[in-house]
C-alpha positions, 0 to 999 in steps of 0.5 A: 212087458212086450217085445217086438222083433224088428230085424232078424238078419243072418247073424244080427237081431233087433228087438224092441221093448217096452214097458221094461226096466233097465235092470232087466235090460241089463241082466238080459244082456249079461245073461247071454254073453255070459251065461250062454254056453259055446265050444272052444278049445281049452287044451292043445298037446303040442307034437310037432311044431317047428314054425317061426311061432311059440306053442303058446302063440299057437294054442292061443290063437287055436283057443280063440277060434270060435266054433260052432256048438250044436245046442244039447249035444254036450253039458258043462264039465264038472268041477272036478273034470275043470280042477283035473283037466280031464274032460269026459265026452259029455263035456268035450270034442277032440280034433286034430290039426297037422300041417306041413309047409310050405303053405298056410294053416287055416282053421278049416284045417282042424278036424273034429271028431264030431262033424258038427264041430268046425271053424265058424270062420274056416279061412282064419290063419292060424299060422304059416309054414315054409319049406320043412316046417310042420305042426301037429296037435290035438286038440280038445274042444270043451263047453263053457261060458263067457263069464268064465273066458271070453272065448266061450262068449257068443257074441255082442249084446247091446241096448239104449233107451229111446226117449221121449220128445214132446210128447212122442217116441222116436221110432226104432226101426232104423237104428241109423234113422234113430241115431240122426233123430237123437242128434238133434234132440237138446238133453236139456230141454223141458221137452226131453224126457229120459226114463221111458222104458222103452228100449232098443235091444240089438244081439249080434252073434259071432257064429257059434250059436244062432241069435235066437238061440243065445236068447233061448239059453240066456232066458232058460239060465235066467229063469233057472237062477230066479227059481233057485233065488226063490226056493232059497227065500 
């Protein structure tokens, strides 16, 4: 199998795989979205809230706020921690949110004890407070995986096969150009070959991790699972 980097700009990474299988491509896609670890707010302790929004609504918005997740600084919580909802400093980081109206409360107003942890999109609105309204709460961000809840998913990953037409593989250097070429292809033609083991693979990060970290962590987890499976055999 050969992997070629086509483009790496910001939160987007484009790769080309040759001599690969659909099974491997889908396994890698699932590993990136489900097995990589990120931080997300799991617990919210409301102390004051007389805004128009219910406690549950504010907690929901806080939980879905993407947070920067320093690789290697935190570990997954144990089953006992998850069951008791009591997390150690190794698997979690605490933060506070306090605001008085009139104002708009933004994600940047969440202050964590670890300076490396902060909202990826600081201008994300959480709530709007009028005169005399106030919100005060303590939050606990916990390391988790996307397979447990979508709030821990680091981004979007997708792939598609690059077909051969008249004995020639289409270029994947430009996805938009590829789409235009695919529109011209008659898939019922005898010259159309569907299975080529040639794939376009795209990783889009939502900001918690870089695309490189997303792939690296996913491959580490995939290799770990394969070794465990081999030992069981």
